N, C-alpha and C positions, 0 to 999 in steps of 0.2 A: 097131480100137480107137475108134474115133472114132465109129464105130455105139454101142457100148457104154455111152462116154459118156451119148449122147446119150439111151440109153435110160436108162442113171441118174438125167437130170434129169429124163424125164417121169415118173419114179415119184413119186408125192407125200409130202411130206416128212413124217413120225409123230409128231403132237403129241404133247407128257408129256400126262398129265392135269391139272395146271392150265392149260397152254394147251388144251386139249379145252375143260375146266367155262368159261375163262373167252369163249372161241367160241360156244361155245352159250348161255350168259346174254347177249351180246350178239346173238345171234339174234333170242332170244325179245324182246329189248327192240325190236327193231327191228322186227319183225314187231305189236307192239302201238303203236307210233307211225304206221304204215300203218294203224292201227284207228284211231285217230285221226283223221288226215284222213280217211276215211270216215265217221264219226260227225259231222264236222265237213261233209260233204259232204252229209248224209243231213237235217241239219237245217238246212240252207242251202234244201235243196229245199223242205220242207215248211215254209218261212219264208215261201215265195214266196205259199202260199196262207192260211196261220193263222198270225201272227206271234207267239201263244201257243202255239206248240207246247214242245211237251219231253218227254222219256223220265222221266230221273232216278226219283222214286217214281210216276211214274204207272202206268197199266196197258197198257202197249206194251212194245216191246222190240224192237230193232236187230237182225235177222240179220249175218251173215257179209259175204253177199250184196247187203246195201245195202237190204235191205227192211224197211220197219217195219211189223209187225205187231201187232196188237191179242190179249193176254193173255185169258185166262178171267176172267168177271168177278169169281172171287172174290181175283183178287190185288189190287185193288182196295181192300179191305180188308186183306190181310195187308202191303201195302207200307204203307201206312196207319200200321199197327203199327210197323215198322221205324222212319217217318219222326216218331212220337211221342216214341219212344225220346230223340230231339235233346234236346227242351227237358224232358222229365221220367225223370230218370235211375231213378225206380223203374217205369216200364213195363214190362220186364223184369228183375223181382224177383231173381233167384238172379244175373245180373248186379252189380246193384246190392252184391247181398250179399258175392260173392265174386270181382268183376271187379279189388279193389286200387282204389288211390288213384287209379289213372289213368282210373275210370270218372266220376269226379268231376271229370273237365275235359271240356267239352262238345265240345272239337276232336277227343276220342278216340269220344265217340259220335257223331260225325258219322261219323268213319271206320267204325264199328261197323255205325252204320246203314245205308250204302252200301255196303258189302260184306255183309251181308245180304240187302239187297235186290236180291243180283245171285246170289246161292245160291238165293235159295226159286226162281226161275223154274225152276230146274233140279232140283227137289226134289219127287220123290211125297209129296204133301201128304197119304196117307191111312199110307203104311209109314213115312214122314221118312225114307227114301234117297234119295243125291241122285248124280244118275245120268242116263243116256241111256236112253229105255224102246225096246227093238228087240222084233221078232218072237221073237227066241230068250229076251228077257229085258233087265234092266238093267244096262246097261253103267256101267263106275265113272267118274269126269272126273276129269282132271288140275287141282292148284292154279293151271295156268299158265291152263287152259282157261277157267278161273273168274277169275284178273286180266283176259285177253282182255273175255268177257263185264262186266266192270266199267270195261273201256273206252267199251266199245261202250255203256253204261247212260248214263258221267260223260261219257265224252267227256276224260275225262285220265288219266293212266301213274300204276300204282298200284306201288311195288316190293316185290319176292317179302318182302322184309322187315318192313314195313307190315300185307301181306295177313297174315303170317305171325303178329305182334302178335295179329291177329284170331283168329286161329282158336286159339291160346294164351287168350284170355277167354274164346271159346265151350266152350272143353275141361275150363276152370277152372269154369265155371259148371254143368257136369255138362249142359250143351247136343248137346255134338258128340262122338262116338264116331269113330275112324276104326281103321284096321287095315291095316295094311302087305302089298302083296303083292309077295312077290321069288319069284324064280324062276330055279332053274339052268338056262341056257340049252345048256349045252354040258358035258355029267361030264367029259368028258376034259380039259377044261382047268377046268373047274372058272366058267366063269364068270356071270356071276349078274347080274338086271337085273332093275328093277322094275317096275311098273305103276301106275296109278293104284290108290290106296291105296282101299278103302271107307271111304264116310262116312256116317253116319246120325245126323240128329237126334234126340234122346230125348225121353222121353214128358213130362218135367221142361221142354224147350223149347215143346213143343205147349199145356202148361197154361199156361206163360207167358205165349205167345203172343193167347190167351186169345180167337180170332177163332172157334176149333174150338167155343168153348161157343153159339153163336148158329144155330139149326137151320135159318137157312135158308142161312148160308156155308157148312156141311155139306151139304146138300142140292146147292149148288151145284160143291161137289168131289167128291161121289160123283159127279154127272152126268158131270161132264169126266172121272173116271175112265174114267166108263160108253164113254162115247165114243169113248175112246182104244182101249179093250179092244174095240169093235165094227171098230176098224180092223187090228185081230189083234196089237198090241202088249203086251208083256208086262210083270211090274212087280216079279217076283221076281227076286234079285241072279244074274248068270250066274254059272258056279259058279267055284270056284279054276283045277279043274282047265281048265275053256273058256276062261280067260283065260288059262292059262299056254301049254295048244297055240298060243293065238293070237302070243304073245309068240315061242316055239321057231319057229313056220313064219316069222316076221319075221325072225327073228337068221340065221336057216338062208339066207331069200332074200339077208338084206342080205352075209352072208359071202363065198356065191358069187356076187355080184356083185362085190366086191372082187377075187376069184380070177380075172374076169372081164375087168376093167378093169386087172389086171396081165397078162394075153393080151394085149389090146390095145394096151398100151403096143411090144409087139414092132413090130406093126405101123405105129404113130402115127409113130415113131424111124425111121422110113423111108420117110415123106413125100414125092413129091416136091418139094413148097415150100422142104425142109429140106434138100435135096441139094445139091452146090456147080454150079452151072451152067456147063457148059464154056466156053472161052475161045476 
C-alpha cells in the first residue's frame, strides 16, 4: 500500500485546460523576459566600442544566440519606410483609409511601425510570404516567434493582445492574409492541433510600401534571393501535408514519452532514498 501511495504521488497532476493555458502563457512570457536580458547584454557589449549603436529601425538583427548580424542592404530602405509611418500617417495609404480612428494616434502608429519592422526581416520580399526558408521550402512562423523577434529588436515586452491588434489593422487594410493550419493528430480520439498559420503580405501592401518601385532596391532584393537560392534554400510554401505529417510525428513522440514517464514512475517509487532506513 505504501508503495502504491508513493507511486500515486509521483504521477504528475493533470491540468485542466484553463490551468494548462495559464501555465503556457506564463512560460512564453518568461521566455520573452529572458530575451530582454539578452538584448540588454548585447547592447551593452556593443556600446563598449560604439556609444551610438542601436538595432530598432537599423539594418541589423539580434539573433537568439546573442550575435548581432547585418541584414541585406535593401532592409535599410524598407525599415526606414516603416519608421516614416510614425510621423506620416498617410505613408501607408490603405492603413490610413481603413485602419480606423486609432491610426490617427501616434502611439498606435509607433506600435504598428515597430511590429512591421520585426515581421519584414522574416518575409520573402519577392513573394510576400512570412516564414523561414529551408532546403525543403518555406516554413511557417508563429505569432509568438514574431513577438520574440520584437523583443530582440526593441528590448521590450509586447503583449499578445497588443500584437494581435496590429494584425487586425494589417488585415483590415488588406495588407495581410492568413490561413490557419489545423491537423487531426489522432483519428481515434479526434485530437486536433494547430501549427503556425500561413501568413502572406498582399500586393496592396507592397504597392503602399513603395520601395519596390525603385529599380536599385528591386535589384538588391533579387540579388539577395539569388544568394539564398545558391545556398540551396527554397521559397515555395511547405505543403499542408508536409506540415501535418511533422505535427503528427511530434504528437506521437510526445504521447509515447508520456507513456515512458508513466513506466518510469514504477521505478522511481522504489528509489533507495525514499525507503525507510533500518533502525
